[in-house]
LUMKE-610257 format. One record per residue: residue number from 1; y, z, x of N, C-alpha, C in turn. Coordinates in Angstrom, 3 decimals. Atoms other than C-alpha are relative to their C-alpha. Layout:
BEGIN
[atom NUM,[Y,Z,X],[Y,Z,X],[Y,Z,X]] ...
% end
This chain:
BEGIN
[atom 1,[-0.469,0.700,-1.063],[-10.393,30.789,38.715],[1.637,0.085,-0.120]] [atom 2,[-1.709,-0.020,0.323],[-6.552,30.905,39.562],[0.434,-1.268,1.288]] [atom 3,[-0.774,1.068,-0.613],[-4.571,28.036,40.585],[1.544,0.438,0.428]] [atom 4,[-1.337,-0.065,-0.715],[-1.419,28.390,43.098],[0.650,-1.072,-0.202]] [atom 5,[-0.748,1.363,-0.128],[1.139,25.830,42.447],[1.529,0.134,-0.040]] [atom 6,[-1.276,-0.066,0.210],[4.483,24.877,42.630],[0.535,-1.120,-0.830]] [atom 7,[-0.019,0.808,1.175],[5.967,23.087,39.744],[0.486,-1.496,0.520]] [atom 8,[-0.177,1.486,-0.575],[5.782,19.083,40.171],[-0.423,-0.390,1.477]] [atom 9,[0.485,0.451,-1.333],[4.293,19.345,43.549],[-1.356,-0.743,0.033]] [atom 10,[1.315,0.726,0.238],[0.966,17.787,44.430],[-0.860,0.677,-0.352]] [atom 11,[0.996,-0.955,0.797],[-0.562,20.988,42.903],[-0.006,-0.577,-1.442]] [atom 12,[0.390,0.294,1.477],[-0.188,19.147,39.450],[-0.999,-0.614,-0.105]] [atom 13,[0.982,0.996,-0.020],[-2.813,16.865,40.350],[-1.370,1.067,-0.406]] [atom 14,[1.412,-0.636,0.692],[-5.714,19.558,40.078],[0.428,0.762,-1.176]] [atom 15,[-0.073,-0.925,1.397],[-3.761,21.488,37.225],[-0.251,-1.072,-1.020]] [atom 16,[0.493,1.157,0.970],[-4.228,18.243,35.547],[-1.672,-0.114,-0.438]] [atom 17,[1.468,0.157,-0.104],[-7.867,18.215,36.407],[-0.597,1.325,-0.718]] [atom 18,[0.346,-1.306,0.934],[-8.313,21.670,35.164],[0.170,-0.159,-1.304]] [atom 19,[0.245,-0.139,1.318],[-7.428,21.019,31.907],[-0.587,-1.343,-0.650]] [atom 20,[0.975,1.091,0.272],[-9.167,17.709,31.875],[-1.547,0.602,-0.372]] [atom 21,[1.310,-0.577,0.005],[-12.205,19.646,32.666],[-0.276,1.071,-1.054]] [atom 22,[0.253,-1.028,1.020],[-11.702,22.244,30.123],[-0.543,1.379,0.404]] [atom 23,[0.427,-1.270,-0.804],[-12.246,25.038,32.729],[0.990,1.175,-0.433]] [atom 24,[-1.008,-1.018,0.079],[-10.979,28.550,32.227],[0.588,0.285,1.081]] [atom 25,[-0.752,-0.312,-1.199],[-8.243,29.291,34.709],[1.379,0.567,-0.285]] [atom 26,[-1.240,-0.486,-0.093],[-5.160,31.057,35.536],[0.950,-0.896,0.896]] [atom 27,[-0.981,0.932,-0.975],[-1.963,29.551,37.322],[1.108,1.026,0.225]] [atom 28,[-1.329,-0.715,-0.272],[0.741,31.402,39.250],[0.626,-1.212,1.048]] [atom 29,[-0.729,1.003,-0.962],[3.591,29.705,40.943],[0.399,0.650,1.006]] [atom 30,[-0.236,-0.469,-1.180],[4.522,30.067,44.275],[1.455,-0.706,0.519]] [atom 31,[-1.359,0.416,-0.737],[7.957,30.120,46.105],[-0.266,-0.436,1.184]] [atom 32,[0.353,0.387,-1.386],[7.039,28.119,49.145],[0.921,0.266,1.200]] [atom 33,[-1.067,-0.256,-1.165],[10.465,28.678,50.987],[-0.210,1.580,0.480]] [atom 34,[-0.049,-1.381,-0.209],[9.886,32.719,50.586],[-1.474,0.552,0.034]] [atom 35,[1.256,-0.471,0.048],[6.168,32.428,50.631],[-0.612,1.312,-0.673]] [atom 36,[0.390,-0.927,1.183],[5.988,34.602,47.537],[-0.680,-0.449,-1.117]] [atom 37,[0.351,0.312,1.224],[4.003,34.171,44.356],[0.868,0.594,-0.971]] [atom 38,[-0.616,-0.324,1.128],[5.389,34.724,41.121],[0.096,1.235,-0.446]] [atom 39,[0.447,-1.506,0.314],[3.836,38.212,40.777],[0.694,0.850,1.187]] [atom 40,[-0.604,-0.826,-1.212],[5.585,39.218,44.112],[-1.164,0.137,1.152]] [atom 41,[1.185,0.029,-1.133],[2.343,38.756,46.337],[0.465,-0.805,1.146]] [atom 42,[-0.293,0.921,-1.211],[2.445,37.430,49.863],[-0.726,-0.994,-0.088]] [atom 43,[0.985,1.027,0.266],[1.216,34.112,49.552],[-0.797,-0.442,1.298]] [atom 44,[0.845,0.341,-0.971],[0.027,33.707,53.078],[-1.005,1.073,0.267]] [atom 45,[1.142,-0.897,-0.170],[-2.300,36.591,52.523],[-0.974,-0.491,-0.772]] [atom 46,[1.019,0.893,0.958],[-3.956,34.369,49.946],[-0.257,-1.332,0.523]] [atom 47,[0.491,1.238,-0.833],[-3.651,31.023,51.604],[0.855,0.056,1.221]] [atom 48,[-0.764,0.124,-1.224],[-2.653,31.123,55.295],[0.726,-1.387,0.327]] [atom 49,[-0.709,1.270,-0.118],[-1.707,27.652,55.240],[1.417,-0.199,-0.460]] [atom 50,[-1.098,0.144,0.543],[1.248,28.414,53.108],[0.420,-0.976,-0.739]] [atom 51,[-0.509,1.231,0.803],[1.091,25.282,51.203],[-0.747,0.027,-1.299]] [atom 52,[0.773,0.200,1.363],[-0.054,24.396,47.493],[-0.670,-1.212,-0.077]] [atom 53,[0.858,-0.924,0.868],[-2.577,23.938,45.707],[-0.896,0.784,0.910]] [atom 54,[1.145,-1.092,-0.631],[-4.931,26.926,46.559],[-0.396,0.299,-1.219]] [atom 55,[0.875,-0.355,0.954],[-7.759,27.548,44.145],[-0.854,1.123,0.338]] [atom 56,[0.932,-1.290,-0.535],[-9.158,31.076,44.392],[-1.168,-0.100,-1.368]] [atom 57,[1.274,0.089,0.930],[-12.622,31.059,42.854],[-0.344,1.376,-0.577]] [atom 58,[0.520,-1.260,0.618],[-14.138,33.738,40.601],[-0.684,0.928,0.869]] [atom 59,[0.730,-0.915,-0.968],[-16.068,35.252,43.468],[0.945,0.214,1.221]] [atom 60,[-0.898,-0.332,-0.898],[-12.847,35.318,45.454],[0.160,-0.897,1.125]] [atom 61,[-0.323,0.791,-1.261],[-13.231,32.747,48.023],[1.077,-1.262,-0.451]] [atom 62,[-1.132,1.109,0.211],[-10.617,30.090,48.378],[-0.060,-1.331,0.488]] [atom 63,[-0.112,1.357,-0.519],[-10.252,26.452,48.445],[1.297,-0.496,-0.335]] [atom 64,[-1.360,0.751,0.025],[-7.366,24.316,49.529],[-0.224,-1.137,0.202]] [atom 65,[0.045,1.288,-0.502],[-6.338,20.834,50.024],[-0.466,-0.670,-1.496]] [atom 66,[0.066,0.583,1.331],[-5.713,18.867,46.492],[-1.507,-0.827,0.037]] [atom 67,[0.781,0.799,-0.025],[-8.247,16.181,47.419],[-1.645,1.037,-0.262]] [atom 68,[1.333,-1.030,-0.026],[-11.042,18.827,48.008],[-0.218,0.557,-1.592]] [atom 69,[0.026,-0.580,1.143],[-10.307,20.754,44.934],[-0.336,-0.763,-1.188]] [atom 70,[0.172,0.805,1.462],[-10.188,17.997,42.185],[-1.324,-0.466,0.058]] [atom 71,[1.218,0.413,0.080],[-13.749,16.976,43.408],[-0.867,1.144,-0.315]] [atom 72,[0.265,-1.230,0.407],[-14.795,20.520,43.358],[-0.108,0.272,-1.416]] [atom 73,[0.036,-0.204,1.547],[-13.670,20.786,39.590],[-0.763,-1.139,-0.747]] [atom 74,[0.709,1.107,0.718],[-14.724,17.537,38.695],[-1.891,0.255,-0.144]] [atom 75,[1.323,-0.228,-0.482],[-18.348,18.342,40.072],[-0.460,1.268,-1.144]] [atom 76,[0.473,-1.105,0.649],[-18.394,21.359,37.927],[-0.208,-0.223,-1.333]] [atom 77,[0.104,0.385,1.494],[-18.259,19.474,34.582],[-0.318,-1.680,0.160]] [atom 78,[0.408,1.508,0.000],[-20.211,16.207,35.127],[-0.014,-0.822,-1.297]] [atom 79,[-0.070,0.350,1.364],[-20.163,15.870,31.463],[1.319,-1.117,-0.120]] [atom 80,[-1.528,0.647,0.090],[-16.383,14.893,31.559],[0.343,-1.027,0.672]] [atom 81,[-0.289,1.367,-0.655],[-16.914,11.975,33.999],[1.228,-0.067,0.554]] [atom 82,[-1.681,-0.015,-0.877],[-13.749,12.811,36.127],[-0.348,-0.474,1.354]] [atom 83,[0.391,0.349,-0.956],[-15.481,11.664,39.001],[-1.584,-0.449,0.140]] [atom 84,[1.361,0.494,0.207],[-18.710,9.521,39.657],[-1.005,0.982,0.653]] [atom 85,[0.761,-1.054,-0.295],[-21.631,11.464,40.522],[-0.358,-0.090,1.901]] [atom 86,[0.077,0.098,-1.440],[-22.265,12.312,44.533],[-1.159,-0.963,0.374]] [atom 87,[0.909,0.811,-0.662],[-24.118,9.911,46.541],[-0.192,-1.690,-0.400]] [atom 88,[0.008,1.481,0.757],[-23.206,6.733,44.519],[0.999,-0.723,0.662]] [atom 89,[-0.996,0.807,-0.749],[-21.295,3.866,45.727],[1.494,0.240,-0.887]] [atom 90,[-1.096,-0.400,0.713],[-18.747,4.671,42.901],[0.839,1.324,0.384]] [atom 91,[-0.408,-1.315,-0.171],[-18.361,8.155,44.180],[1.094,-0.279,1.469]] [atom 92,[-0.796,0.511,-1.333],[-17.169,6.667,47.664],[1.233,-0.790,-0.401]] [atom 93,[-1.177,0.666,0.412],[-14.832,4.396,45.794],[1.171,0.958,-0.296]] [atom 94,[-0.830,-0.830,0.696],[-13.272,7.436,43.982],[0.624,0.579,1.675]] [atom 95,[-0.358,-0.595,-1.328],[-13.061,9.157,47.683],[1.159,-0.897,0.731]] [atom 96,[-0.801,1.061,-0.725],[-11.476,5.916,48.955],[1.303,-0.098,-0.742]] [atom 97,[-1.409,0.069,0.689],[-8.693,5.961,46.353],[0.798,1.422,0.218]] [atom 98,[-0.763,-1.069,-0.566],[-8.088,9.814,46.908],[0.682,-0.072,1.710]] [atom 99,[-0.486,-0.100,-1.380],[-7.734,9.253,50.645],[1.111,-1.191,0.042]] [atom 100,[-1.381,0.956,-0.112],[-5.281,6.138,50.127],[1.193,0.604,-0.553]] [atom 101,[-1.160,-0.926,0.724],[-3.137,8.461,47.708],[0.646,0.606,1.024]] [atom 102,[-0.522,-0.941,-0.766],[-2.991,10.947,50.236],[0.798,-0.562,1.269]] [atom 103,[-0.607,0.503,-0.923],[-2.333,8.918,53.188],[1.304,-1.038,-0.001]] [atom 104,[-1.126,0.879,0.117],[-0.292,6.126,52.151],[1.117,0.111,-0.747]] [atom 105,[-0.789,-0.502,1.306],[1.371,7.557,48.968],[0.911,1.355,0.336]] [atom 106,[-0.357,-1.491,-0.218],[1.631,11.320,49.386],[1.075,0.057,1.173]] [atom 107,[-0.764,-0.094,-1.226],[2.442,11.204,53.071],[1.316,-0.895,0.060]] [atom 108,[-1.057,0.809,-0.018],[4.749,8.283,52.453],[1.557,0.423,-0.412]] [atom 109,[-1.143,-0.679,0.649],[7.207,10.601,50.405],[0.623,0.946,0.774]] [atom 110,[-0.437,-1.095,-0.838],[7.406,13.213,53.038],[1.464,-0.388,0.573]] [atom 111,[-1.665,0.192,-0.782],[10.762,11.469,54.889],[0.825,0.140,-1.071]] [atom 112,[-0.921,0.109,1.040],[12.295,10.898,51.495],[0.619,1.367,-0.415]] [atom 113,[-0.076,-1.262,0.726],[12.167,14.471,50.464],[0.844,1.024,1.380]] [atom 114,[-0.365,-0.823,-1.167],[13.388,15.763,54.115],[1.523,-0.783,0.277]] [atom 115,[-1.755,0.397,-0.005],[17.438,15.776,54.159],[0.339,-0.451,1.707]] [atom 116,[-0.321,0.267,-1.344],[17.236,15.581,58.065],[-0.671,-1.659,0.410]] [atom 117,[0.196,1.471,-0.250],[15.667,11.886,57.721],[0.856,-0.730,0.329]] [atom 118,[-1.107,0.948,0.206],[18.021,9.284,58.806],[-0.202,-1.030,-0.871]] [atom 119,[-0.210,0.691,0.963],[19.143,7.045,56.332],[-0.957,-1.551,0.192]] [atom 120,[0.797,1.510,-0.036],[17.629,3.913,58.135],[-1.510,0.095,-0.040]] [atom 121,[1.294,-0.285,0.323],[14.218,5.468,58.167],[-0.428,-0.019,-1.401]] [atom 122,[0.038,0.052,1.138],[14.597,6.265,54.681],[-0.203,-1.093,-0.861]] [atom 123,[-0.168,1.366,0.456],[15.218,2.714,53.807],[-1.530,-0.595,0.339]] [atom 124,[1.261,0.525,-0.482],[12.016,1.589,55.844],[-1.357,0.700,-0.678]] [atom 125,[1.063,-0.630,0.904],[9.890,4.406,53.991],[-0.017,-0.445,-1.256]] [atom 126,[-0.084,0.499,1.257],[11.046,3.174,50.646],[-0.602,-1.282,0.019]] [atom 127,[0.583,1.512,-0.094],[10.013,-0.426,51.413],[-1.456,-0.087,0.150]] [atom 128,[1.659,0.174,0.104],[6.495,0.509,52.286],[-0.485,0.607,-1.053]] [atom 129,[0.661,-0.672,1.460],[6.077,2.592,48.986],[0.201,-1.081,-0.768]] [atom 130,[-0.050,1.053,0.699],[7.411,-0.469,47.436],[-1.386,-0.883,-0.249]] [atom 131,[1.132,0.664,-0.377],[4.746,-2.378,48.912],[-1.260,0.467,-0.714]] [atom 132,[1.202,-0.810,0.445],[2.081,0.139,47.910],[0.132,-0.118,-1.627]] [atom 133,[0.023,0.122,1.302],[3.378,-0.084,44.415],[-0.399,-1.392,-0.620]] [atom 134,[0.145,1.436,0.374],[3.179,-3.881,44.144],[-1.640,0.068,0.151]] [atom 135,[1.280,-0.081,-0.094],[-0.534,-3.262,45.464],[-0.611,0.630,-1.400]] [atom 136,[0.557,-0.635,1.233],[-1.416,-0.812,42.836],[0.243,-0.709,-1.436]] [atom 137,[-0.135,0.718,1.300],[0.180,-2.966,40.066],[-0.893,-1.252,-0.043]] [atom 138,[1.067,1.105,0.170],[-2.358,-5.720,41.084],[-1.353,0.495,-0.322]] [atom 139,[1.214,-0.832,0.443],[-5.133,-3.299,40.747],[0.175,0.045,-1.432]] [atom 140,[-0.182,-0.367,1.618],[-4.020,-2.196,37.320],[0.269,-1.170,-0.969]] [atom 141,[-0.350,1.130,0.777],[-3.279,-5.644,35.991],[-1.873,-0.475,-0.230]] [atom 142,[1.405,0.718,0.194],[-7.454,-6.281,36.244],[-0.800,1.351,-0.824]] [atom 143,[1.057,-1.091,0.674],[-8.545,-2.572,34.953],[1.116,1.216,-0.908]] [atom 144,[-0.880,-1.080,0.665],[-7.161,0.317,32.881],[0.092,1.235,0.975]] [atom 145,[-0.324,-1.286,-0.875],[-7.495,3.050,35.624],[-0.407,-0.323,1.366]] [atom 146,[0.259,0.151,-1.116],[-8.134,3.270,39.165],[-1.550,-0.356,0.255]] [atom 147,[1.475,0.026,-0.203],[-11.977,3.558,38.985],[-0.518,-1.096,-1.010]] [atom 148,[0.580,0.835,1.045],[-12.164,0.929,36.158],[0.443,0.544,-1.653]] [atom 149,[-0.028,-0.136,1.448],[-12.527,1.748,32.608],[0.293,1.845,-0.396]] [atom 150,[-0.125,-1.387,0.401],[-12.398,5.828,32.735],[1.068,0.469,0.907]] [atom 151,[-0.927,-0.839,-0.569],[-9.622,8.155,33.666],[-0.863,0.918,1.082]] [atom 152,[0.512,-0.952,-0.728],[-10.522,10.186,36.852],[0.964,0.834,1.043]] [atom 153,[-0.877,-0.628,-0.900],[-9.250,12.452,39.307],[0.968,-0.512,0.993]] [atom 154,[-0.874,0.716,-0.912],[-7.933,9.721,41.357],[1.484,-0.520,-1.023]] [atom 155,[-1.084,0.075,0.961],[-5.564,8.964,38.360],[0.880,1.077,-0.218]] [atom 156,[-0.983,-1.286,0.152],[-4.352,12.562,38.076],[0.686,-0.073,1.512]] [atom 157,[-0.654,-0.146,-0.973],[-3.455,12.377,41.673],[1.124,-0.944,0.190]] [atom 158,[-0.789,0.960,0.064],[-1.731,9.136,41.540],[1.294,0.043,-1.095]] [atom 159,[-1.231,-0.357,1.279],[0.414,10.150,38.172],[0.730,0.969,1.055]] [atom 160,[-0.717,-0.839,-0.694],[1.490,13.191,40.298],[0.948,-0.709,1.177]] [atom 161,[-1.295,0.439,-1.176],[3.050,11.406,43.237],[0.857,-1.186,-0.602]] [atom 162,[-0.963,0.732,0.133],[4.398,8.486,41.354],[1.010,0.664,-1.013]] [atom 163,[-1.210,-0.707,0.317],[6.504,11.240,39.560],[1.149,0.339,0.789]] [atom 164,[-1.092,-0.307,-1.314],[8.087,11.760,42.789],[0.964,-1.384,0.079]] [atom 165,[-0.561,1.238,-0.182],[8.948,7.970,42.903],[1.048,-0.094,-1.214]] [atom 166,[-0.748,-0.156,1.153],[10.593,8.276,39.371],[1.128,1.040,0.433]] [atom 167,[-0.894,-0.892,-0.262],[12.413,11.324,40.647],[1.182,-0.510,1.071]] [atom 168,[-0.701,0.659,-1.134],[13.679,9.279,43.695],[0.692,-1.244,-0.498]] [atom 169,[-0.555,1.208,0.576],[15.035,6.551,41.577],[-0.790,-1.240,0.532]] [atom 170,[0.663,1.146,-0.272],[12.446,4.052,42.342],[-0.403,-0.776,-1.329]] [atom 171,[0.150,0.518,1.379],[11.960,1.568,39.496],[-1.206,-0.427,-0.164]] [atom 172,[0.994,0.455,0.154],[8.588,1.434,38.717],[-0.371,-1.058,-1.142]] [atom 173,[0.074,0.864,1.160],[9.238,-0.484,35.531],[0.042,-1.397,0.539]] [atom 174,[0.196,1.240,-0.588],[9.370,-3.644,37.655],[-1.397,-0.462,0.323]] [atom 175,[1.526,-0.024,-0.237],[5.534,-3.184,38.184],[-0.528,0.208,-1.359]] [atom 176,[0.347,0.239,1.314],[4.659,-4.020,34.530],[-1.305,1.225,-0.304]] [atom 177,[1.475,-0.583,0.132],[0.904,-2.868,34.952],[-0.010,1.368,0.209]] [atom 178,[0.247,-1.467,-0.456],[1.533,0.222,37.046],[0.683,0.888,-1.170]] [atom 179,[-0.782,-0.578,0.881],[4.311,1.227,34.564],[-0.726,0.481,-1.432]] [atom 180,[0.690,-0.042,1.141],[2.074,0.697,31.630],[-1.102,0.932,0.323]] [atom 181,[1.357,-0.878,-0.308],[-0.830,2.721,33.293],[0.613,1.691,0.010]] [atom 182,[-0.910,-1.234,-0.151],[1.977,5.770,34.037],[0.266,0.341,-1.469]] [atom 183,[-0.284,-0.410,1.475],[2.710,5.832,30.210],[-1.224,0.627,-0.608]] [atom 184,[1.320,-0.282,0.597],[-0.886,5.910,29.364],[-0.371,1.432,0.357]] [atom 185,[0.389,-1.049,-0.510],[-1.735,8.704,31.579],[0.839,1.231,-0.216]] [atom 186,[-0.921,-1.062,0.488],[1.580,10.732,30.584],[-0.137,0.432,-1.330]] [atom 187,[0.222,-0.526,1.455],[0.270,10.432,27.000],[-1.275,1.068,-0.113]] [atom 188,[1.188,-0.899,0.055],[-3.031,12.284,27.885],[0.335,1.480,-0.552]] [atom 189,[-0.490,-1.637,0.372],[-2.976,15.962,26.186],[-0.349,0.700,1.010]] [atom 190,[-0.010,-0.857,-0.983],[-3.901,17.457,29.180],[0.873,-0.317,0.882]] [atom 191,[-1.018,0.293,-0.571],[-1.444,15.921,31.180],[1.403,0.335,-0.514]] [atom 192,[-1.052,-0.523,0.601],[0.978,16.749,28.674],[0.207,1.567,-0.008]] [atom 193,[0.169,-1.344,0.029],[-0.099,20.429,28.626],[0.126,0.423,1.468]] [atom 194,[-0.213,-0.429,-1.459],[-0.033,20.506,32.534],[1.564,0.008,0.208]] [atom 195,[-1.432,0.173,-0.138],[3.570,19.221,32.485],[0.881,1.122,-0.699]] [atom 196,[-0.762,-1.270,0.565],[4.841,21.801,29.874],[-0.500,1.269,0.587]] [atom 197,[0.497,-1.478,-0.809],[2.823,24.801,31.592],[1.113,-0.114,0.989]] [atom 198,[-0.706,-0.028,-1.286],[4.855,23.840,34.694],[1.562,-0.406,-0.279]] [atom 199,[-1.316,0.027,0.361],[8.206,23.377,32.883],[0.617,-1.324,0.077]] [atom 200,[-0.645,1.385,-0.524],[8.590,19.521,33.523],[0.158,-0.717,-1.097]] [atom 201,[-0.571,0.740,1.099],[9.091,18.468,30.096],[0.307,0.924,-1.469]] 
% end
């Protein structure tokens, strides 16, 4: 398998999951502005959407969208318990978290990264994200991870977007449980390896 990524982008989530899963893979960086891969290939010929992540499977087929990719990877290694079994209520809770992170958090950061966003709207976007951080803090006050006692693909995704919060000078330390969760995830060997491979630590 080959993962196409941009350092620190949402593709960090499947990168972490690949390492947690212990699967064999290679990774290639993408210049999203130029739509070129590190080896000089036309990225649009690989992924016509032009976004990351993209996962090219061993048979040459393509899988895109981080939420789909992490579920595919986790299902490849059920013994790693990175996602509950298909058809169980716990699995739907995992999908619920992945969807929440994608719509309420991931999408919520978009205006903050856009230099054309008016300052008054950025303030509204920041306030909305702070509300979500407070909610997450209340959840993590009761349990170690988003799905309870085990690290899952949802935690990999949340960790990825919370890194953006820190880069944008959000003070997640005011949310003690969320901050403690972030530190514990950051210390996982697979997470450290993914960050190092992307030049992020």
